[in-house]
N, C-alpha and C positions, 0 to 999 in steps of 0.2 A: 547345618542341621539336616538339610534335604539329603545330602550324601549318606550321612550316618543312618538316617531313617530308612532309606531305600535298601542299603546294604544289609542292615539287620532284618528288615522285613522279609526280603527274599531269602536270605541265608537261614534265618530261623524257621521260616515256613517249610523250606525244603529239607533241612537237616532234621527237624523234628519228625517229619513224615518218615524219613529213612530210619530214625532211631527207634521208632515204636516196636517193630519186630525184634530189633536187637536187644532192647530192654526186656522183652518177654523171654528171649533166649537166655539172657543173663539171669533170669529169674529175679529181676528187680521189680517186685510186685507189691501192690498195696492191697491187703486183704481187709474186708470190712470188720469193724469192731464196734463197741458201744459208743465210740466218739464219731463214727463215720457218718457221712451223708450219702454214701453210695452202698449198693447192695451186691456188688460183684467185684471180682478181682480185676484190677486195672494196673497196667505198668506205671511205675513211678520213676522219677529220674529224668522227666522231661525238661527239667531245668538245665541238664547237662548240655544238650545242643544249644539251648538259649545262651548259656554262658560261653560256650565255644565260639559263638558268633559275636556276641556283644563285646566281650573283652578285647579281642584283637582289633575290632573296628574302632573301639574307643582308644586303644593305645596308639594306633596308627594315625588317627585323625586329631588327637589332642596333643600328646607328647609332653605336656607340662608336668611338673613334679606332683602337684596336688592331685590331679585326676589320675595320674599313674599310680599313686599310692592307693587311691580309692579302688581302682580296678584290681590291683594286686591283693588287697585285703579281701575284695569280693571273691577272688579265686581261692584264697585261703579258707574263707568261710564256706564256699561252695564245696571244697574238698572235705571239710568237717561234716557238712550236710550229706555228702555222698557216702561217707563212712557210716554216718548214722542211718542212712537209708538201707545200707547193707546189713548192719548189725548195730542196734541201739547203743549209743554212748551215754555215759552218766551225765545227768543235767549239769553238774558242776563243770565237767570238761567243756561242754558246749558254751556255758556262760563265760568261762575264763577266756575261751577263744574269741568270743564276741567282744568282751571288754578290751582285750589286747588289740583286736582289730580297731576298735573305737579310739584307743589311745594313739595308735599309729596314724589313723586318718586325721584326728583332731590335732595331734602334735605337728604333723606335716603341714596342715592347713594354717596353723598359727605361725609356724616358721616362715612359710612362703609369703603369707600376707603381712607379716611383721606386726602381729597383734601384741601391742605393748600398751600399758604395763600389766594388763590383766590376763596374760596368756595362761597362767595356771588355772584360773577359773574357766577359761575357754576350753582347755584340755579336759578338765574334770567333767564339766557339763556336757561337752561334746561327746566324750567317750561313753558316759552313762546314757545319754540320749540315744546314741548310736546303738548300744546293746539293747536298750529297751525297745526300740523300733524294730530291730531285726527279729526279736522275739515276738513282737506283736504281729509282724508280717507272717511269721511262721504259724502262729495261732489262728490267724484269720484265713489262712489258705485251706479252707475246708469244703468248698463247693466249686463246681466247674465254672470257670470264667471270672471268679471274683478277683483274683490277684492279677490276672492279665489286664482287666479293666482298670483296676487301681493303679497298676504300673503305668498304663497309658496316660491316665490323668496326671500322675506325678511327672511323667516325661513332658507333657505339654507345659506344665507349670515351670519346670526348670529350663525348658527351652525358652519360654517367655522371659524368665528372669535373666537368662544369658543374653537375650537380645536387648532388653531394656537397660541392663546394667553393664553391658559390654564385657561379658565374661565368656569368651569363646568355649572354654571347657564345658560350661553348663549347657551351652547351645548344642554342642556335639553329643554330650551324654543324654540330654533331654531327647534329642532325635533318636538316639540309639535305643533308649527305653521304649519310646513309642513303637518303633519298628519291631523290636523284639517281642513286645507284648502283643501287638496285632498279628505278627507272624505265628505266634504260639496259640493265640486264641481259638482259631477254628478247630485245632486238634483237641484242645482241652474242653471246649464247649461241647464237643461231640462225645466226651467221656472216653476218648481213645488213650489219653495219657495224662498223668498228673505231674505237676512241677517237682514234687518231692522236696525233701529238706535241702537237697543240692540247689534247687531253684529258689526256694523261699529264703534261704540264707544268702545266696548269691545276689538275687535281685534286691532283697531287703538291704544288703550292704551297699549296693550302688545307690539306691534311693536315699538311704541315711547319709551316705558319703556326700552326695550332691547337696544335701541340706547343710552339712558342716562346711563344705566348700563355699556355699553361698554366704553363710554367716561370716566366714573368715574374710570374704571379699567385700564386706560392708553392708550386706543385706541384713536388716534386723532379724534376729532369730525368730521372733514371733511371725515374721512374714515368710521366711524360708521354710518354716515347719508346716505351712498351711495344708498341703496334701496328705500329711501324715496324721492329722488330728483325729479323723474318724477311726482309723485302725487303733490308735493309742487310746481313744476314749472307750471304744468297745472292749478292748482287752483290759483296760484299767477298771472298768465297771464290773467285769466278770470277776476280777481278782478281789475287789471289794466285797462282792456277794459271797465268794468262797470263804474269805476271812471271817465275815460276819456269821456264817453258818458254823464256823469252827472246823472246817474241813482242811485237809492238807492241800497245798497248792497243786500238787500233781494228781489230785482226785479227778477221775473221768467226769465230764459234764457235757451238756449241750446248752449252755447258757448264753452263748454269744447272740447278739441281736440277729445276725444273719441266720443262725441255726434255728432260733425260735420262729422266725418268719417262715422258714421252710417247713419246720415241724408242725407248727400250730395253725398257720394260715394256708399251707399247701402251695406256697409260691414255688415256681420252678427255680433252678439254679441260676440261669441267666438273668431272669427277672430280678431275683434277689441281688445278684452281683451288680447289676446295673443300678439298682437302688443305692447300694453302698457307694458305688463310684459316683453317682449323682450327688450324694451328700458330700463327698470329698471335693467334687468340682464346685459345689455351691460355696463351701468354705474358702476355696481358692478365689472365686469371683468376689466374695465379700471382702477378703483381705486385699485383693488387687484394687478394688474400687475405694477402699478406705485408706489405703496406704498413702501418706502425705496429703490427704484431702479431708479426712474425717478424724476427729479426736479419737485417740486410742481406746478410751473406755467405751465409746459407742461401737467401734469395730469389734472390740472384745465381747461386748454384750450380744451383738448380732451373731458372731461365730458361736458363742456358747448356746445361743438359742437354737442354732442349726444342730449342734451336737446333742442337746437335750431332746430335740424333736426326733433325731435319729434314734437315740437310745430308747425312747418310749414307743417306737414304731410297733412292736408287737401288741402293746396295750391299745394304741390307737386303732389298729386293724381289728383287734378283738372287739372294741367298743362299736366300731362301724358295723360289724357283723353280729352284734348282740351277744358276744361271748368274750370275756376278759379272763386271761389265764395269768395271774400274777406269779412271778418267779424271781 
């Protein structure tokens, strides 16, 4: 884990810095719109140097079939994201690529781990969950620092699972996620570059793939998914609100919890991103402490309490400051 962490930390930090002027020259730029949390043109595609470092490190230091498939699928989706960064792709094309990637990851994980006799359910649930989370990661990547901090939390979680459950691939990929996230963070926190779809799809695929791998290796799915819950809950709640209003799913909005905290309470990007990452970390801690020691309903109740507390953050902050803005 230490080796993958250090290699990706240094490699991502250096390569991201080198790539910023190149992305500008290539005119791979993010221009503000009615969904944006920024007000100036910023290079996007910062996920490209992240993936150029993370994937080779992961391939060299793991080498097993399951993690290799995760990384290859991450490359596939990163390329889809890069194409979308340059010229928007139809939503259906992106979704098909994500589902196909999920099938490849879940199918390989079930074959390697010998998931019998319920492998069809494993592949279906794994592939749908994979696609759902990659989309959630993309939707949540809207302010500086949020996704790097989230990926670091996920890396710590999978590194811990790899250590406690003796799964070397998770240990290596967890370290690589931490290093890549921390190496990218200073550039993104300063607003110098955004991940872009190439990064949100690529990193999202690695994190989702680690979840499927952990599940295939015998870690309960409810445990493996711990660091993903906040992103999934925030995105799911936004979708529910859009459907209830009768709007199309593609309708522009700023209804994510993190967006409302920035817009309504005036929190800075890093402060808000840290709050989102803290909620994910608390979910992980609750699951880690409850696993094998606390009855499942108790752990589930505590995790749901954390998620509900996170989702009502804008209302709580509004009440504390004497102003509630329901949305």
